[in-house]
All heavy atoms as an XYZ file, in Angstrom:
761
protein
N       0.844     -1.168      0.000
C       0.000      0.000      0.000
C       0.887      1.228      0.000
O       1.814      1.336      0.782
C      -0.905     -0.033      1.226
C      -1.613      1.249      1.430
S      -2.898      1.274      2.706
C      -2.435      0.074      3.864
N       0.589      2.164     -0.862
C       1.357      3.400     -0.943
C       1.038      4.266      0.257
O      -0.089      4.344      0.708
C       1.030      4.138     -2.227
N       2.044      4.934      0.752
C       1.868      5.782      1.917
C       2.110      7.221      1.523
O       3.067      7.535      0.830
C       2.861      5.340      2.980
C       2.600      5.964      4.310
C       3.523      5.393      5.358
O       3.574      4.171      5.498
O       4.198      6.194      6.012
N       1.228      8.102      1.941
C       1.384      9.522      1.654
C       2.555     10.038      2.484
O       2.705      9.672      3.643
C       0.098     10.262      2.030
C       0.089     11.669      1.540
N       0.666     12.680      2.253
C      -0.403     12.213      0.409
C       0.518     13.808      1.592
N      -0.126     13.550      0.477
N       3.418     10.876      1.917
C       4.612     11.323      2.632
C       4.336     11.987      3.973
O       5.124     11.878      4.872
C       5.272     12.319      1.674
C       4.605     12.168      0.369
C       3.326     11.438      0.577
N       3.205     12.675      4.120
C       2.953     13.350      5.395
C       2.044     12.537      6.311
O       1.705     12.988      7.385
C       2.317     14.720      5.136
O       1.056     14.567      4.524
N       1.653     11.341      5.886
C       0.811     10.501      6.721
C       1.652      9.758      7.746
O       2.785      9.405      7.477
C       0.060      9.467      5.874
O      -0.833     10.096      5.010
N       1.083      9.487      8.938
C       1.804      8.688      9.915
C       2.060      7.298      9.362
O       1.316      6.788      8.530
C       0.845      8.627     11.108
C      -0.063      9.785     10.921
C      -0.177      9.984      9.437
N       3.111      6.671      9.849
C       3.453      5.320      9.392
C       2.314      4.367      9.723
O       1.669      4.495     10.752
C       4.735      4.851     10.062
N       2.077      3.439      8.833
C       1.038      2.451      9.065
C       1.489      1.471     10.137
O       2.648      1.119     10.217
C       0.726      1.693      7.772
C       0.133      2.560      6.691
C      -1.218      3.122      7.067
O      -2.075      2.409      7.549
N      -1.408      4.402      6.871
N       0.572      1.033     10.960
C       0.877      0.121     12.050
C       0.863     -1.321     11.592
O       0.778     -1.617     10.404
N       0.945     -2.237     12.534
C       0.953     -3.656     12.219
C      -0.377     -4.092     11.618
O      -1.399     -3.451     11.840
C       1.189     -4.318     13.573
C       0.810     -3.300     14.586
C       1.014     -1.958     13.953
N      -0.377     -5.187     10.831
C      -1.587     -5.586     10.122
C      -2.709     -6.116     11.003
O      -3.859     -6.030     10.637
C      -1.096     -6.671      9.165
C       0.166     -7.168      9.753
C       0.763     -6.025     10.524
N      -2.426     -6.672     12.165
C      -3.463     -7.274     12.998
C      -4.453     -6.218     13.472
O      -4.076     -5.212     14.057
C      -2.838     -7.972     14.189
N      -5.752     -6.447     13.197
C      -6.780     -5.538     13.654
C      -6.787     -4.199     12.952
O      -7.357     -3.245     13.448
N      -6.175     -4.100     11.809
C      -6.043     -2.819     11.139
C      -6.827     -2.730      9.836
O      -6.452     -1.964      8.960
C      -4.566     -2.551     10.824
C      -3.699     -2.370     12.025
C      -4.143     -1.120     12.730
N      -3.237     -0.784     13.785
C      -2.710      0.392     13.940
N      -2.980      1.345     13.104
N      -1.920      0.633     14.935
N      -7.909     -3.479      9.696
C      -8.671     -3.448      8.447
C      -9.091     -2.052      8.052
O      -8.913     -1.633      6.916
N      -9.648     -1.297      9.003
C     -10.095      0.067      8.703
C      -8.914      0.948      8.342
O      -8.931      1.654      7.333
C     -10.830      0.664      9.909
C     -11.160      2.155      9.817
C     -12.167      2.411      8.698
C     -11.674      2.661     11.134
N      -7.877      0.892      9.159
C      -6.730      1.768      8.937
C      -6.032      1.427      7.631
O      -5.662      2.315      6.870
C      -5.762      1.701     10.125
C      -6.450      2.286     11.357
C      -4.460      2.436      9.825
C      -5.692      2.136     12.632
N      -5.861      0.152      7.339
C      -5.177     -0.239      6.115
C      -5.997      0.061      4.871
O      -5.444      0.195      3.785
C      -4.796     -1.716      6.151
C      -3.656     -1.968      7.120
O      -2.897     -1.076      7.452
N      -3.550     -3.191      7.583
N      -7.307      0.179      5.014
C      -8.141      0.465      3.848
C      -8.126      1.950      3.486
O      -8.575      2.339      2.421
C      -9.575      0.001      4.084
O     -10.176      0.787      5.087
N      -7.607      2.789      4.366
C      -7.565      4.227      4.127
C      -6.109      4.622      3.890
O      -5.306      4.612      4.801
C      -8.121      5.010      5.344
C      -8.049      6.494      5.097
C      -9.529      4.578      5.642
N      -5.776      4.982      2.663
C      -4.396      5.377      2.392
C      -4.217      6.877      2.528
O      -3.279      7.338      3.128
C      -3.952      4.935      0.988
O      -4.860      5.459      0.031
C      -3.906      3.432      0.891
N      -5.093      7.655      1.965
C      -5.016      9.107      2.082
C      -6.412      9.690      1.889
O      -6.818      9.991      0.782
C      -4.046      9.683      1.052
C      -3.782     11.168      1.292
O      -4.268     11.713      2.297
O      -3.082     11.756      0.463
N      -7.160      9.859      2.989
C      -8.525     10.358      2.871
C      -8.618     11.850      2.592
O      -9.681     12.356      2.319
C      -9.127     10.026      4.228
C      -7.968     10.052      5.148
C      -6.798      9.537      4.345
N      -7.501     12.581      2.625
C      -7.569     14.029      2.477
C      -8.071     14.521      1.137
O      -8.595     15.618      1.071
C      -6.213     14.650      2.825
C      -5.971     14.564      4.326
C      -4.611     15.034      4.698
N      -3.660     14.100      4.111
C      -2.397     14.370      3.907
N      -1.923     15.531      4.234
N      -1.595     13.473      3.391
N      -7.957     13.771      0.019
C      -8.537     14.284     -1.225
C     -10.063     14.423     -1.177
O     -10.631     15.125     -1.975
C      -8.127     13.259     -2.275
C      -6.884     12.658     -1.731
C      -7.106     12.632     -0.233
N     -10.720     13.748     -0.228
C     -12.156     13.925     -0.080
C     -12.414     15.265      0.590
O     -11.492     15.943      1.015
C     -12.769     12.787      0.774
O     -12.232     12.874      2.090
C     -12.489     11.434      0.180
N     -13.662     15.632      0.716
C     -13.982     16.903      1.358
C     -13.620     16.826      2.848
O     -13.667     15.751      3.445
C     -15.457     17.218      1.192
O     -16.231     16.282      1.902
N     -13.273     17.951      3.474
C     -12.906     17.944      4.887
C     -13.983     17.353      5.791
O     -13.668     16.706      6.775
C     -12.683     19.422      5.210
C     -12.301     20.025      3.906
C     -13.089     19.258      2.866
N     -15.240     17.552      5.430
C     -16.299     17.006      6.280
C     -16.294     15.484      6.293
O     -16.793     14.869      7.218
C     -17.662     17.537      5.858
C     -18.097     17.072      4.479
C     -19.404     17.692      4.062
O     -20.452     17.297      4.585
O     -19.353     18.584      3.208
N     -15.705     14.863      5.270
C     -15.593     13.416      5.241
C     -14.230     12.930      5.722
O     -14.129     11.861      6.316
C     -15.855     12.881      3.831
C     -17.251     13.123      3.378
N     -17.547     13.994      2.362
C     -18.433     12.647      3.831
C     -18.861     14.024      2.195
N     -19.420     13.227      3.080
N     -13.172     13.691      5.466
C     -11.824     13.274      5.858
C     -11.619     13.387      7.362
O     -11.001     12.511      7.968
C     -10.782     14.098      5.122
N     -12.102     14.453      7.975
C     -11.858     14.677      9.401
C     -12.394     13.533     10.272
O     -11.673     13.059     11.156
C     -12.432     16.022      9.841
N     -13.614     13.039     10.065
C     -14.084     11.920     10.891
C     -13.249     10.646     10.702
O     -12.986      9.927     11.667
C     -15.527     11.692     10.425
C     -15.943     12.983      9.833
C     -14.702     13.565      9.231
N     -12.817     10.386      9.477
C     -12.005      9.193      9.219
C     -10.666      9.309      9.939
O     -10.242      8.389     10.643
C     -11.798      8.995      7.703
C     -13.120      8.672      7.030
C     -10.764      7.895      7.436
C     -13.066      8.743      5.514
N      -9.993     10.440      9.761
C      -8.691     10.632     10.393
C      -8.803     10.628     11.913
O      -7.943     10.085     12.610
C      -8.064     11.936      9.901
C      -7.619     11.925      8.441
C      -7.374     13.353      7.947
C      -6.394     11.066      8.254
N      -9.865     11.217     12.445
C     -10.069     11.230     13.894
C     -10.302      9.828     14.426
O      -9.763      9.447     15.471
C     -11.242     12.152     14.267
O     -10.965     13.463     13.783
C     -11.457     12.202     15.767
N     -11.089      9.045     13.716
C     -11.344      7.670     14.133
C     -10.055      6.860     14.151
O      -9.794      6.099     15.090
C     -12.386      7.005     13.210
O     -13.595      7.768     13.274
C     -12.645      5.578     13.617
N      -9.226      7.030     13.127
C      -7.944      6.325     13.090
C      -7.068      6.781     14.266
O      -6.422      5.959     14.922
C      -7.236      6.551     11.740
C      -8.041      5.909     10.613
C      -5.818      5.976     11.776
C      -7.559      6.286      9.222
N      -7.073      8.083     14.552
C      -6.326      8.585     15.698
C      -6.838      8.012     17.001
O      -6.061      7.597     17.873
N      -8.158      7.939     17.142
C      -8.752      7.403     18.365
C      -8.389      5.922     18.537
O      -8.068      5.483     19.643
C     -10.272      7.586     18.330
C     -10.935      7.254     19.636
C     -11.020      8.202     20.643
C     -11.472      5.992     19.866
C     -11.627      7.905     21.850
C     -12.076      5.686     21.075
C     -12.149      6.643     22.064
O     -12.742      6.347     23.263
N      -8.407      5.166     17.455
C      -8.026      3.751     17.514
C      -6.569      3.621     17.962
O      -6.232      2.761     18.779
C      -8.268      3.054     16.159
C      -9.770      2.930     15.899
C      -7.595      1.679     16.124
C     -10.124      2.509     14.491
N      -5.709      4.488     17.447
C      -4.308      4.452     17.866
C      -4.171      4.787     19.345
O      -3.367      4.175     20.046
C      -3.466      5.398     17.007
C      -3.054      4.748     15.717
O      -2.098      3.990     15.687
N      -3.781      5.015     14.648
N      -4.947      5.746     19.845
C      -4.936      6.053     21.275
C      -5.389      4.832     22.061
O      -4.785      4.455     23.049
C      -5.847      7.249     21.572
C      -6.075      7.442     23.039
C      -5.237      8.051     23.931
C      -7.210      7.007     23.790
N      -5.797      8.020     25.184
C      -6.988      7.385     25.129
C      -8.388      6.334     23.465
C      -7.913      7.111     26.143
C      -9.306      6.066     24.461
C      -9.064      6.458     25.791
N      -6.444      4.193     21.587
C      -6.994      3.006     22.243
C      -5.946      1.906     22.331
O      -5.871      1.192     23.322
C      -8.209      2.530     21.431
C      -8.989      1.428     22.032
C     -10.002      1.538     22.934
C      -8.861      0.030     21.746
N     -10.501      0.291     23.220
C      -9.814     -0.648     22.516
C      -8.018     -0.709     20.917
C      -9.950     -2.027     22.486
C      -8.150     -2.075     20.885
C      -9.120     -2.720     21.668
N      -5.106      1.808     21.303
C      -4.063      0.790     21.275
C      -2.823      1.202     22.072
O      -1.901      0.416     22.223
C      -3.647      0.494     19.835
C      -4.726     -0.182     19.037
C      -4.332     -0.417     17.591
O      -3.341      0.184     17.114
O      -5.015     -1.202     16.945
N      -2.774      2.424     22.553
C      -1.652      2.866     23.364
C      -0.546      3.559     22.601
O       0.545      3.745     23.131
N      -0.813      3.955     21.355
C       0.205      4.668     20.565
C      -0.213      6.126     20.419
O      -0.705      6.554     19.379
C       0.414      4.004     19.190
O      -0.857      3.886     18.537
C       1.021      2.621     19.324
N       0.001      6.872     21.494
C      -0.426      8.261     21.546
C       0.244      9.164     20.528
O      -0.383     10.083     20.004
N       1.519      8.913     20.226
C       2.212      9.763     19.253
C       1.598      9.630     17.871
O       1.379     10.623     17.178
C       3.697      9.401     19.187
O       4.317      9.674     20.411
N       1.311      8.405     17.489
C       0.695      8.178     16.181
C      -0.731      8.736     16.181
O      -1.186      9.321     15.197
C       0.684      6.699     15.834
C       0.360      6.452     14.373
C       0.241      4.977     14.037
C       1.501      4.210     14.310
N       1.393      2.801     13.920
N      -1.441      8.580     17.294
C      -2.791      9.132     17.411
C      -2.759     10.643     17.211
O      -3.591     11.199     16.481
C      -3.374      8.788     18.781
N      -1.800     11.291     17.840
C      -1.676     12.749     17.713
C      -1.428     13.157     16.258
O      -1.991     14.152     15.787
C      -0.554     13.256     18.612
C      -0.315     14.721     18.510
N      -1.204     15.648     19.009
C       0.690     15.423     17.955
C      -0.740     16.857     18.758
N       0.414     16.752     18.121
N      -0.622     12.386     15.531
C      -0.358     12.702     14.124
C      -1.651     12.667     13.308
O      -1.911     13.564     12.504
C       0.649     11.725     13.537
C       2.046     11.901     14.071
C       2.989     10.837     13.552
O       2.584      9.708     13.259
N       4.257     11.186     13.430
N      -2.461     11.633     13.507
C      -3.722     11.543     12.769
C      -4.680     12.661     13.166
O      -5.394     13.207     12.332
C      -4.377     10.178     12.971
C      -3.816      9.117     12.077
C      -3.024      8.102     12.578
C      -4.063      9.122     10.709
C      -2.502      7.122     11.755
C      -3.549      8.159      9.871
C      -2.767      7.154     10.403
O      -2.253      6.193      9.574
N      -4.697     13.003     14.444
C      -5.578     14.087     14.889
C      -5.137     15.417     14.299
O      -5.976     16.243     13.930
C      -5.622     14.142     16.411
C      -6.306     12.926     17.051
C      -6.054     12.902     18.548
C      -7.785     12.909     16.742
N      -3.843     15.635     14.176
C      -3.363     16.863     13.550
C      -3.748     16.912     12.074
O      -4.123     17.960     11.558
C      -1.853     16.996     13.727
C      -1.443     17.332     15.141
C      -2.148     18.579     15.664
O      -2.029     19.653     15.104
N      -2.897     18.419     16.743
N      -3.647     15.763     11.377
C      -4.101     15.719      9.985
C      -5.589     16.051      9.894
O      -6.031     16.768      8.999
C      -3.824     14.349      9.366
C      -2.368     14.019      9.062
C      -2.243     12.559      8.627
C      -1.820     14.938      7.988
N      -6.361     15.510     10.841
C      -7.794     15.790     10.865
C      -8.056     17.280     11.069
O      -8.870     17.880     10.366
C      -8.460     14.979     11.976
O      -9.813     15.321     12.097
N      -7.359     17.869     12.016
C      -7.553     19.291     12.299
C      -7.018     20.169     11.177
O      -7.515     21.280     10.973
C      -6.906     19.651     13.634
C      -7.618     19.043     14.848
C      -6.778     19.211     16.101
C      -8.998     19.634     15.023
N      -6.033     19.697     10.439
C      -5.557     20.435      9.268
C      -6.633     20.498      8.184
O      -6.755     21.485      7.478
C      -4.296     19.795      8.680
C      -3.064     20.028      9.538
O      -3.114     20.889     10.440
O      -2.062     19.320      9.309
N      -7.413     19.404      8.048
C      -8.455     19.380      7.022
C      -9.707     20.115      7.472
O     -10.392     20.723      6.657
C      -8.832     17.939      6.616
O      -9.324     17.244      7.753
C      -7.651     17.209      6.025
N     -10.018     20.050      8.773
C     -11.211     20.724      9.294
C     -10.930     21.180     10.727
O     -11.180     20.440     11.675
C     -12.416     19.781      9.257
C     -13.708     20.446      9.693
O     -13.688     21.636     10.081
O     -14.755     19.774      9.659
N     -10.398     22.398     10.901
C     -10.032     22.883     12.233
C     -11.202     22.950     13.215
O     -10.994     22.955     14.421
C      -9.486     24.290     11.970
C      -9.132     24.314     10.533
C     -10.058     23.356      9.850
N     -12.414     22.964     12.713
C     -13.579     23.055     13.584
C     -14.182     21.721     13.973
O     -15.195     21.694     14.672
N     -13.564     20.615     13.574
C     -14.142     19.301     13.882
C     -13.960     19.026     15.377
O     -12.857     18.796     15.864
C     -13.514     18.218     13.015
C     -14.219     16.894     13.140
C     -15.560     16.771     12.815
C     -13.548     15.778     13.596
C     -16.222     15.565     12.945
C     -14.196     14.561     13.726
C     -15.532     14.467     13.404
O     -16.183     13.262     13.544
N     -15.056     19.068     16.095
C     -15.024     19.048     17.554
C     -14.514     17.754     18.152
O     -13.812     17.771     19.171
C     -16.406     19.384     18.104
C     -16.784     20.828     17.783
C     -18.125     21.178     18.285
N     -18.064     21.252     19.748
C     -19.103     21.509     20.504
N     -20.275     21.726     19.973
N     -18.973     21.564     21.803
N     -14.839     16.616     17.565
C     -14.361     15.346     18.129
C     -12.836     15.261     18.028
O     -12.169     14.784     18.949
C     -15.031     14.159     17.436
C     -14.661     12.826     18.034
C     -14.768     12.594     19.389
C     -14.215     11.796     17.224
C     -14.424     11.370     19.941
C     -13.873     10.571     17.758
C     -13.981     10.355     19.126
N     -12.256     15.765     16.943
C     -10.791     15.775     16.800
C     -10.175     16.701     17.841
O      -9.160     16.363     18.463
C     -10.395     16.208     15.393
N     -10.783     17.871     18.036
C     -10.255     18.810     19.030
C     -10.327     18.228     20.433
O      -9.373     18.311     21.208
C     -11.012     20.131     18.951
C     -10.656     20.889     17.677
C     -11.432     22.166     17.442
N     -11.679     22.956     18.634
C     -12.739     23.731     18.798
N     -13.647     23.827     17.853
N     -12.887     24.432     19.894
N     -11.453     17.610     20.771
C     -11.629     17.013     22.089
C     -10.631     15.875     22.314
O      -9.977     15.798     23.356
C     -13.057     16.488     22.241
C     -13.366     15.730     23.527
C     -13.251     16.662     24.723
C     -14.744     15.119     23.453
N     -10.493     15.017     21.316
C      -9.577     13.890     21.440
C      -8.134     14.379     21.542
O      -7.338     13.847     22.328
C      -9.743     12.924     20.256
O     -11.126     12.548     20.153
C      -8.921     11.664     20.435
N      -7.779     15.413     20.778
C      -6.432     15.965     20.852
C      -6.174     16.592     22.225
O      -5.080     16.451     22.775
C      -6.215     16.976     19.730
C      -4.753     17.295     19.529
O      -3.928     16.344     19.507
O      -4.415     18.478     19.374
N      -7.164     17.249     22.805
C      -7.017     17.799     24.157
C      -6.834     16.674     25.172
O      -6.062     16.805     26.123
C      -8.223     18.652     24.546
C      -8.258     19.984     23.885
N      -7.265     20.927     24.018
C      -9.178     20.532     23.066
C      -7.559     21.991     23.321
N      -8.725     21.777     22.723
N      -7.545     15.571     24.973
C      -7.417     14.419     25.852
C      -5.975     13.891     25.814
O      -5.374     13.622     26.854
C      -8.406     13.331     25.405
C      -8.362     12.072     26.225
S      -9.531     10.838     25.615
C      -8.787     10.398     24.050
N      -5.421     13.770     24.596
C      -4.036     13.321     24.470
C      -3.079     14.316     25.109
O      -2.124     13.930     25.791
C      -3.661     13.144     22.998
C      -4.201     11.913     22.305
C      -3.916     11.985     20.813
C      -3.610     10.666     22.894
N      -3.319     15.599     24.862
C      -2.469     16.639     25.419
C      -2.471     16.659     26.940
O      -1.484     17.041     27.572
N      -3.573     16.236     27.535
C      -3.677     16.178     28.992
C      -3.017     14.925     29.554
O      -2.937     14.750     30.768
C      -5.144     16.228     29.410
N      -2.557     14.048     28.665
C      -1.878     12.832     29.113
C      -2.806     11.713     29.526
O      -2.392     10.778     30.209
N      -4.063     11.796     29.108
C      -5.021     10.741     29.464
C      -4.737      9.517     28.608
O      -4.646      9.601     27.391
C      -6.465     11.228     29.264
C      -6.737     12.396     30.212
C      -7.463     10.094     29.479
C      -8.070     13.078     29.973
N      -4.572      8.388     29.265
C      -4.375      7.134     28.542
C      -5.540      6.208     28.863
O      -6.192      6.346     29.895
C      -3.030      6.457     28.883
C      -2.920      6.159     30.372
C      -1.868      7.308     28.431
C      -1.728      5.331     30.737
N      -5.783      5.283     27.957
C      -6.869      4.325     28.170
C      -6.552      3.483     29.407
O      -5.435      2.974     29.542
C      -7.023      3.430     26.944
N      -7.502      3.355     30.294
C      -7.292      2.634     31.547
C      -6.771      1.224     31.367
O      -5.932      0.761     32.140
N      -7.233      0.541     30.331
C      -6.788     -0.836     30.113
C      -5.328     -0.916     29.708
O      -4.714     -1.949     29.821
C      -7.667     -1.542     29.072
C      -7.799     -0.780     27.794
C      -6.956     -0.780     26.735
C      -8.838      0.122     27.465
N      -7.394      0.071     25.760
C      -8.560      0.640     26.181
C      -9.988      0.563     28.122
C      -9.387      1.565     25.548
C     -10.799      1.485     27.484
C     -10.486      1.970     26.219
N      -4.761      0.188     29.235
C      -3.359      0.178     28.841
C      -2.411      0.370     30.019
O      -1.202      0.341     29.854
C      -3.082      1.249     27.783
C      -3.538      0.799     26.415
O      -3.442     -0.376     26.080
N      -4.051      1.710     25.632
N      -2.947      0.555     31.212
C      -2.098      0.687     32.393
C      -1.860     -0.653     33.071
O      -1.099     -0.736     34.014
C      -2.718      1.660     33.414
O      -3.985      1.145     33.841
C      -2.883      3.049     32.817
N      -2.500     -1.699     32.584
C      -2.365     -3.033     33.164
C      -1.847     -3.978     32.082
O      -2.456     -4.101     31.026
C      -3.737     -3.494     33.681
C      -3.694     -4.869     34.309
O      -2.930     -5.741     33.934
N      -4.574     -5.052     35.289
N      -0.733     -4.659     32.357
C      -0.142     -5.522     31.328
C      -1.068     -6.670     30.925
O      -0.933     -7.220     29.844
C       1.206     -6.066     31.781
C       1.133     -7.080     32.902
C       2.497     -7.607     33.245
C       2.386     -8.654     34.337
N       3.672     -9.254     34.629
N      -2.014     -7.031     31.753
C      -2.936     -8.118     31.412
C      -4.093     -7.672     30.525
O      -4.737     -8.492     29.888
C      -3.486     -8.771     32.684
C      -2.398     -9.430     33.486
O      -1.511    -10.081     32.941
N      -2.439     -9.244     34.804
N      -4.374     -6.368     30.525
C      -5.496     -5.878     29.723
C      -5.070     -4.950     28.600
O      -5.904     -4.560     27.787
C      -6.514     -5.129     30.614
O      -5.862     -4.029     31.245
C      -7.118     -6.058     31.655
N      -3.798     -4.597     28.545
C      -3.318     -3.675     27.512
C      -3.462     -4.300     26.137
O      -3.390     -5.523     25.970
C      -1.858     -3.301     27.766
N      -3.658     -3.425     25.142
C      -3.756     -3.891     23.766
C      -2.465     -4.581     23.387
O      -1.378     -4.085     23.654
C      -4.000     -2.713     22.818
C      -4.015     -3.126     21.360
C      -5.155     -3.641     20.792
C      -2.874     -3.022     20.580
C      -5.171     -4.035     19.472
C      -2.878     -3.410     19.258
C      -4.030     -3.928     18.712
O      -4.038     -4.325     17.401
N      -2.595     -5.737     22.785
C      -1.429     -6.466     22.299
C      -1.613     -6.780     20.835
O      -2.714     -7.088     20.397
C      -1.245     -7.765     23.070
C      -0.839     -7.534     24.495
C      -0.611     -8.834     25.184
N      -1.426     -8.787     26.394
C      -1.722     -9.828     27.119
N      -1.312    -11.010     26.770
N      -2.450     -9.691     28.184
N      -0.543     -6.715     20.110
C      -0.580     -7.027     18.686
C      -0.256     -8.499     18.499
O       0.865     -8.932     18.738
C       0.419     -6.161     17.930
C       0.385     -6.425     16.457
O      -0.646     -6.820     15.924
N       1.489     -6.213     15.798
N      -1.240     -9.264     18.110
C      -1.030    -10.681     17.857
C      -0.886    -10.887     16.356
O      -1.623    -10.323     15.575
C      -2.222    -11.499     18.362
C      -2.399    -11.396     19.859
C      -3.382    -10.601     20.414
C      -1.560    -12.102     20.715
C      -3.545    -10.503     21.769
C      -1.722    -12.012     22.083
C      -2.712    -11.210     22.610
N       0.074    -11.703     15.971
C       0.254    -12.018     14.564
C      -0.930    -12.844     14.091
O      -1.335    -13.796     14.733
C       1.545    -12.796     14.329
C       2.770    -11.943     14.567
O       2.664    -10.715     14.341
O       3.807    -12.480     14.974
N      -1.483    -12.435     12.956
C      -2.619    -13.154     12.400
C      -2.133    -13.916     11.180
O      -1.333    -13.411     10.420
C      -3.732    -12.175     12.041
C      -4.199    -11.436     13.267
S      -5.801    -10.677     13.199
C      -6.877    -11.883     12.615
N      -2.641    -15.131     11.004
C      -2.199    -15.921      9.850
C      -2.643    -15.319      8.542
O      -3.523    -14.577      8.411
C      -2.854    -17.271     10.060
C      -3.845    -17.119     11.162
C      -3.594    -15.800     11.817
């Protein structure tokens, strides 16, 4: 899959159907790109990769600075809030190799 030069690096293939299906949503209108990019950022936060989540949220805000869910999620990251399940090694997201 081709990667856009300013897009965050793609993550591992396990559980990434949505993310891998979106290569560069920015050519669509901002009202459609911002929710996609925000969702990908939120999934990355959920998985415990806050830096990558922040990159997607910034792309979302670049396309639509007024998209409230992206702004809220970015503020959450900026405040250092992490998903509760990622603080416990038994419940943290793990990347399992899929056949």
